[in-house]
C-alpha positions as CSV (number, residue, x, y, z in Angstrom):
1,M,149.7,127.5,236.2
2,G,152.2,126.9,233.4
3,R,152.0,127.1,229.9
4,V,150.2,123.9,228.2
5,T,152.0,122.4,225.5
6,T,151.1,120.5,222.6
7,A,152.6,117.8,224.3
8,D,150.4,118.2,227.5
9,R,147.2,118.2,225.1
10,R,148.2,114.9,223.6
11,S,148.9,113.5,226.6
12,A,145.5,114.2,228.1
13,L,144.0,113.2,224.9
14,R,145.9,109.7,225.0
15,T,144.6,109.3,228.6
16,G,140.9,109.9,227.5
17,A,141.4,107.9,224.2
18,G,142.4,104.9,226.3
19,L,139.4,105.2,228.3
20,A,137.2,105.7,225.4
21,V,138.5,102.8,223.5
22,A,137.9,100.5,226.6
23,G,134.3,101.5,226.6
24,T,133.8,100.9,222.7
25,L,135.4,97.4,222.8
26,T,133.0,96.5,225.8
27,A,130.1,97.8,224.1
28,G,131.0,96.0,221.0
29,C,130.9,92.5,222.7
30,S,127.1,92.4,222.8
31,T,126.5,92.8,218.8
32,S,128.1,92.2,215.6
33,G,128.5,93.7,212.4
34,P,127.2,97.2,211.1
35,A,124.4,97.3,213.6
36,R,126.9,97.6,216.5
37,S,126.8,101.4,215.6
38,A,123.3,102.7,216.5
39,G,122.7,105.7,214.2
40,P,120.9,109.1,214.8
41,R,117.5,109.9,213.4
42,P,118.2,110.3,209.5
43,G,120.3,113.4,208.8
44,E,121.2,114.2,212.3
45,P,124.4,114.1,214.1
46,S,124.7,112.0,217.2
47,A,125.5,113.4,220.6
48,R,129.3,113.2,221.2
49,P,131.0,112.7,224.7
50,A,133.6,115.4,225.4
51,P,137.0,114.0,225.3
52,A,139.1,114.0,228.2
53,E,140.9,117.4,227.4
54,P,139.7,119.3,223.9
55,S,143.0,120.1,222.0
56,A,143.1,123.4,220.3
57,D,145.7,122.1,217.9
58,V,143.6,119.2,216.7
59,P,142.2,120.6,213.4
60,G,138.4,120.0,212.6
61,P,136.2,120.7,209.7
62,R,136.5,124.2,208.1
63,R,134.4,126.1,205.4
64,F,136.2,127.2,202.4
65,P,134.5,130.1,200.9
66,G,134.5,129.9,197.2
67,L,135.1,126.3,196.9
68,P,132.4,123.6,196.2
69,A,130.8,121.5,198.4
70,Q,132.9,118.5,197.0
71,I,136.6,119.2,196.6
72,S,138.6,117.6,194.1
73,H,141.7,120.0,194.1
74,S,142.7,123.4,195.1
75,P,142.5,126.4,192.9
76,R,145.8,125.5,191.8
77,G,147.7,128.8,192.9
78,R,150.6,127.2,194.8
79,P,153.2,124.4,194.1
80,E,151.7,122.1,196.6
81,V,149.8,118.8,196.4
82,A,147.8,116.9,199.1
83,L,148.5,113.1,199.4
84,T,145.4,111.5,201.0
85,F,145.4,108.0,202.4
86,H,142.4,105.8,202.7
87,G,143.1,104.7,206.6
88,Q,142.6,100.8,206.9
89,G,144.5,97.6,206.5
90,D,147.8,96.5,208.2
91,P,149.1,99.0,210.8
92,A,152.7,98.4,209.9
93,T,152.2,99.7,206.3
94,A,150.5,102.8,207.9
95,V,153.3,103.4,210.4
96,A,156.0,102.7,207.5
97,L,154.2,105.4,205.3
98,L,153.9,107.9,208.0
99,E,157.6,107.5,208.7
100,A,158.6,107.8,205.1
101,A,156.5,110.9,204.7
102,E,158.1,112.5,207.9
103,R,161.6,111.6,206.8
104,A,161.0,113.7,203.7
105,G,159.3,116.5,205.5
106,A,156.1,115.8,203.9
107,R,152.5,115.7,205.5
108,M,149.5,113.8,204.7
109,T,145.7,113.3,205.1
110,V,144.4,110.2,206.5
111,L,140.7,109.5,206.0
112,A,140.1,106.7,208.8
113,V,137.7,104.0,208.6
114,G,136.1,103.8,211.9
115,T,136.4,100.1,212.5
116,W,140.0,100.2,211.6
117,L,140.1,102.9,214.7
118,D,138.6,100.5,216.9
119,E,141.0,97.9,216.0
120,H,144.2,100.3,216.1
121,P,143.0,103.2,218.3
122,E,146.6,104.3,218.8
123,L,147.1,105.2,215.2
124,A,144.7,108.3,215.4
125,L,147.2,110.2,217.7
126,R,150.2,108.6,215.8
127,V,148.7,110.3,212.5
128,L,148.5,113.7,214.4
129,D,151.6,113.6,216.2
130,G,153.5,113.5,212.9
131,G,152.0,116.7,211.8
132,H,149.3,115.1,209.4
133,E,145.6,115.4,209.7
134,I,143.1,112.8,210.2
135,G,139.5,112.7,208.7
136,N,136.4,110.4,208.3
137,H,136.0,107.7,205.7
138,T,133.0,106.0,207.2
139,L,132.5,103.5,209.8
140,N,132.6,100.3,207.8
141,H,133.8,101.4,204.3
142,R,130.7,100.0,202.6
143,A,129.1,101.3,199.4
144,I,127.8,104.5,201.1
145,N,126.0,105.8,198.2
146,A,123.8,102.9,197.8
147,M,122.5,102.8,201.6
148,S,119.3,104.3,202.8
149,E,119.3,107.9,204.7
150,S,119.4,106.2,208.1
151,E,122.1,103.7,207.1
152,A,124.2,106.4,205.6
153,A,123.9,108.6,208.7
154,A,125.1,105.9,210.9
155,E,128.1,105.1,208.8
156,I,129.2,109.0,208.8
157,N,128.3,109.7,212.4
158,G,129.7,106.3,213.7
159,C,133.2,107.3,212.4
160,A,132.9,110.9,213.5
161,D,132.0,109.8,217.0
162,R,135.2,107.4,217.2
163,L,137.5,110.4,215.7
164,H,136.1,112.7,218.5
165,R,136.5,110.3,221.3
166,L,140.2,109.5,220.2
167,T,141.4,112.9,219.2
168,G,138.8,115.6,220.4
169,S,137.6,116.3,216.8
170,I,135.6,114.7,214.2
171,G,138.5,115.2,211.7
172,S,138.9,117.6,209.1
173,F,137.3,116.3,206.1
174,F,134.7,113.5,205.1
175,R,135.2,111.1,202.3
176,P,132.5,108.6,201.0
177,S,133.4,105.1,201.1
178,Q,133.6,103.1,197.8
179,A,132.8,106.3,195.5
180,K,134.9,109.0,194.2
181,E,132.1,111.5,195.2
182,A,129.2,111.6,197.2
183,S,125.4,111.3,196.4
184,P,123.4,114.4,197.1
185,L,121.9,112.6,200.1
186,V,125.4,111.5,201.4
187,E,126.4,115.1,200.8
188,R,123.8,116.5,202.9
189,L,124.2,113.8,205.7
190,A,127.9,114.9,206.0
191,R,127.1,118.4,206.1
192,N,124.6,117.9,209.0
193,A,127.4,115.8,210.7
194,G,129.7,118.9,210.8
195,Y,131.5,118.7,207.5
196,P,130.9,121.6,205.1
197,H,133.1,119.9,202.4
198,V,133.3,116.3,201.0
199,L,136.7,115.6,200.1
200,S,137.3,113.9,196.6
201,Y,140.4,113.9,194.6
202,D,141.7,114.4,191.0
203,V,144.5,112.0,190.9
204,D,143.8,108.3,191.4
205,S,147.1,106.3,192.2
206,L,145.2,102.7,191.8
207,D,147.7,101.5,194.2
208,F,145.1,99.4,195.6
209,T,145.1,97.1,192.4
210,S,148.9,96.2,193.4
211,P,150.4,97.2,190.1
212,G,153.9,97.5,191.5
213,P,155.6,100.5,193.1
214,E,156.8,101.7,189.7
215,A,153.4,101.9,188.2
216,V,152.1,103.7,191.3
217,V,154.5,106.5,190.7
218,R,154.3,106.5,186.9
219,T,150.4,106.8,187.3
220,V,150.8,109.7,189.8
221,G,153.2,111.5,188.1
222,G,151.4,111.5,184.6
223,Q,148.3,113.0,186.5
224,V,149.7,115.4,189.1
225,R,149.6,119.3,188.9
226,P,150.0,122.1,191.5
227,G,146.9,121.9,193.7
228,S,145.8,118.1,193.1
229,V,144.6,116.0,195.6
230,V,146.1,112.5,195.2
231,S,144.2,109.2,196.4
232,L,146.3,106.5,198.0
233,H,145.8,103.8,200.6
234,F,147.1,102.4,203.7
235,G,147.5,98.5,203.7
236,Y,149.5,97.9,200.3
237,A,153.0,97.0,200.3
238,D,153.4,98.8,196.6
239,T,152.3,102.1,198.1
240,V,155.0,101.7,200.9
241,A,157.6,101.1,198.2
242,A,156.4,103.8,196.0
243,L,156.0,106.5,198.4
244,P,160.0,107.8,198.7
245,A,160.1,107.9,194.7
246,L,156.9,109.5,194.6
247,L,157.9,112.1,197.2
248,D,161.3,112.6,195.2
249,L,159.3,113.1,191.9
250,L,157.2,115.8,193.4
251,D,160.2,117.6,194.7
252,R,162.0,117.3,191.3
253,R,158.9,119.2,189.9
254,G,158.8,121.7,192.8
255,L,156.0,120.2,194.4
256,R,155.5,120.1,198.3
257,A,153.1,117.4,199.8
258,V,151.0,119.1,202.5
259,T,147.8,118.4,204.4
260,T,144.5,118.9,202.6
261,T,143.6,121.9,204.8
262,E,147.0,123.6,204.2
263,L,146.4,123.1,200.6
264,L,143.1,124.8,200.6
265,T,144.0,127.7,203.1
């Protein structure tokens, strides 16, 4: 048998993802709203069907000894930063941001919302194909720290299930929705779901306020340091317009944009 390449594995995952998405959409026809994602018993991860061909090159969660359960930046030992994007909104802006990063040789971390993956399942592998990494930003992007244990568990595991079906992994990190940090309950539920760390950030670009691309660059430039984790968003035109200038600013400061896993490794 010949050597199995990354392209071969991606192709197998694409085939499996297409079948999984069809099943997801069919199941969704009989229910509406958050109830369409049945959660496990509180604190327990749900059973996840195997993808068509699990891929060794799709990163999953890792434990980083010596780092806290909730990570907002690296130990700042190297001239690198992580640009992390909340994954939802217009897919055209997502593709534009991915392409801009790739032209500059930058890599990003995309924390995807589960319902966004339902609507645009092809983007999960598009993220990975560009050399980026993908993670979990809950199923419906609701205020997870205010939820009951069963509701929060369903939010975390619902997105994890979608990521697993589409990519063969539950994603590299979990980030809580509508919160910079997870409550103790949500932190525990994320750990039970398979995420040793919750991903926070130390630089908030405020791009979701649509302040203009110059303001986005100025805000990040005023806070970013070696080891920073920067919060950005898909779905906003200002972010698309700002990214080339932001990457140029980082380059002039000698900072390289890498995935969060690379930043912490």
